[in-house]
Steps between C-alpha positions, in 0.01 A plus 500: 500500500784737586658432161173574326474835672851591397431407138183713495685795657776481242242479221314810624826693537602412146155597369507836674857560384395433143211749534728761653754439223249623238664788313291817496609820325317835507542833321359804682500848339345814646520840324385810690743788431401585142701788360266645236154428646366522858651245736302207638476467881474123543708286255831543686336385826310226317816356345696504825223334702434240228870412479507435876185286478642284222832451678306365799331252263835365378547702181832623368396857425643741240387850602496820294362831629468831310677360193580692183501324163850358543419390855181320394682308227793406732267381777296290257819342365617411853164337566496301176851373580372345824206317337710204389384199704230696687179319596293814563547853361315812613493853354354799685486853356362821651517828312387650171413259219314548174353300214542582133347278231428236764864486620588594861807710585693589818574874528843576654531810717682696223239434229347797313312326215448817300454307175416151381865440408598559865296196603759257358795685656363619837268218615552126559248242373367281782490211257882499516477381861198272461650313202827435688308368803281265297801378305709413808257419781221249549278720726482880464315763703467864387351787701455836321408801714556729202150597391517857634376808316809564288601851377767340279222332302334842464824647359530213253135524392534875442795445268329220304191701404250282315700187585455556872212248509766226512596619851281327753389598847684298767668174392396251235399142571802271461492148359684242709684180425434174686585529869471881533281737698482877440317720752409864428422763761171560316314367197672542160449845352413660835703725733605398852515726805814600694328504836563729795719269712853366476405249229253491214175307567615211278848463649368539855264208439782291345718560806218384728404183316801363307666211679221398733577145623353236272313744276502465123590817306160514328323501838735770622416717198130464581574644845705777334215587265254510787720738705560736206130518417424586860782756525400682179122471549470283191685740266802270443472130420827300489519268201703191422567276202616148585616190314630319810460124481508434875503658844778747579553536876760758598509381863430122506644427846164469678273428208338190647444663838337800337269275301388323816448823696271651238249216531383559143481202266610513138141431395363804684778719358420377151128573546569853623746572218253369241223719642722809505622440143134492394399835655817711507428671167132569577342836587208344690527578871275207599768252387760654731255518790433128446874430508541688832212301645637167376866568590505754786867418568599427140817605323315757285291677766687830466486479121125440513447798731713722276303386196173587677633850573593542133149392391336737751719789386412435135129490584526828693681667209232382260222633724675837535548541127272786375218407265490647148300828523195559287537709186436868566148608411358149452310311770601142570189354334561700182862378489382142530256533210763686296748221561248251362437696183864574417647283223743232604870587465561185307285213388786265575490603865146372524606166357794467739285506816438181691224294337185508720260213567359389164158406634463845656607663174258285300210603727590870468524471120158333492344780708665771288355347184159474670485874574609580145866588569661269250790314666543259210544127547423366848829309518614592852800702373511860621628697206472846350148444363363394839668795671350747249156348549528546877623857446191574287275355770667716767464814286130449427397396853724766661618261771841496664738202483848479647638341181382363167588147602280195568387457861206368697385858559491573127297184435251588774455852361435366151238256629304784664459666157177344371446701180722557203739791562734509201344607166439245228738562209408324177726439204445623148179380332351425844258684721394477864167333555359376833844523661671301223681580176309374196568530129341797324224378267449687170143457361438515126284799385218439255480738206249784544214555258620663183840336532592206279732228612853578407439876474494581868662826579820496702461660844626854508807567705435695811692824524396573855639353818429133556224545759317176559127528571392250765201273435154628599465261791827633648390860446205438725713336768653724768876482567531764768834363627675518162746773394377796299625358170665187364839671457524543877397135550778391261767700688384352832531143377799507268845640558684699238644279228223239522365345183811320373448617142122453490265759354183384683441425869169396654459485878249523785561756772468397865174705511349238266486699176686386189694726269711471184804697385650542150806666355612553143844346542746392766620803694187707418270621781208280604142605429259331745125482531245323719325201351 
C-alpha cells in the first residue's frame, strides 16, 4: 500500500510539472502619449496591469508602452522570436487603432496619418501579429482594447475625400484560423469608452476575471461582457470571434474543485446557454423577464437586466418622439381625405406591398362590383384596378378610410351600402337600361306617303348643337335631385380625359336620369343632353 501511494504521488507530481512546463508567451502594448493627437488616459495603466496579471498566470511577457513606429516593429519582432515552441500565445493591445478597407491597424504614438500614403509608413497592420501567432502556435488569444474614438482616423478620412467611406468606425471583424480567439472591447464597427478610473471598462473586467481557477476562457469572457454592459449602462458590448476547438483554462490548478463547488451540472449549463442563445438578439422584454425568473442566479443575469434597460430606454425615446404636425390651414379630417384622393407615387409601390388575405380581397372586390364600382375580376388579388374602384367608392360616399387597402373595416362599410353608388358606364353602342348596359336597337323606318322605296331623302345634317330631346314619358317624370343640365352631370361622373377615343358616351346619373354625350372627334369638347 505504501508503494502504491508513492507511485501515485510521483505520477501527480509529474503531471503537474508537465502542466507547469507549458510554454506561454504574451505580447502587451499600450500607447497613451500620442504626439499629434490628444493623449489617452488609460492605455499605459492598462498595459502595465495586464502584463503583471499575465506574469502571474505563467506567461513570458514582452511589454511595450508608448511606442513609436520603430518601437512597435521592434517589440513585435521580439515577440515573434519567442513563439517558437510555444503552446499558448496571447496578444493584448490598448491604444488607438483604426480600420481601412476592412484591415485593422495599430497607431504608434508618432503617427500623423495626414494622407492615405502615410497609412503604409506610419501604422502597423494587426494582421502582421495575428498571422505570426497562428503560424507558430496551436492556441492563440487576442484582446483588442483599441476601439476608441480616433482623431487619426478623422485626419485620414479628411485627406481621402470621397474615398473616406473605406475608413470604418472602430475596428473591423477579424477572421480567425483554427485554435484562435479574438476579443474586442466592443462590437465591430463601434467605439469603446475610456472610462473614468485607472483602467478602461474592458480591461478592468479582464483583470477581474482572467485566470479564475478552473474557468474556461469563454466563460470568463461572458463575465467580462456582463461587467462591461453594467459599467457602461448597456452602451458598450464586448465582442469575440472564436475558432477554439477545446477548453482553454488559464489557471487549471483547482479546476476540479471549482467544478464541484459550483454545484451546477453540465446539463443545466447547456440548457441555460441554449436558452440565452435563443433570446439574446431579441428586443422583446418578456423573454428576458422569463430568463430572470427561470435562472435567478444564472450566468447572464446582469446581461438580461442590461438588455431590459436598453429596451425600456428605446421605448421611452419612441414615446417622446414628436408626432408629425398637421399641415397648416387644413384640419386633420381634410388631410385624411386629401391623402386618399392623391395619386400614388408609383404603381410599382402598390404591387410591392405585402399580399393581403385573398379571401378578404375577393369579398371586397365582389362588394365593389355590386355597388357599381368596377373592381374587375374577383380573383382575390389586390391590384391597381381594385384600389381605383375603392377610391371611387370613397369619393362618392364621402367617407374616411385610413388607407386604400383591404381590411375587415372596408368590407363592413361596403356591405352597409345597399344601393348602387358608382354610376353605370356603358361602352360604345350600348345604353343603360334598368341598371344594366344593353345594346342600342335601331328600328327600321317605313317610307312616308308620297315617298317611293329607294327614293327616301337622306336626313339633313344638324347644324345646331347636339341637344338630345328626352322621350315624352321622361319629360313628365320629375328628377328634382338631378343637376341643372347634362353637361354638369357628365363632369360629376367622369374625370378629364375619359372616353378613351370614343365619340359617344351613354350613362345614368346617380339621381336616376340617363344622359348621352357626343363629340365630333377625339379631343373635341363633349356635348351632353338628358335622355
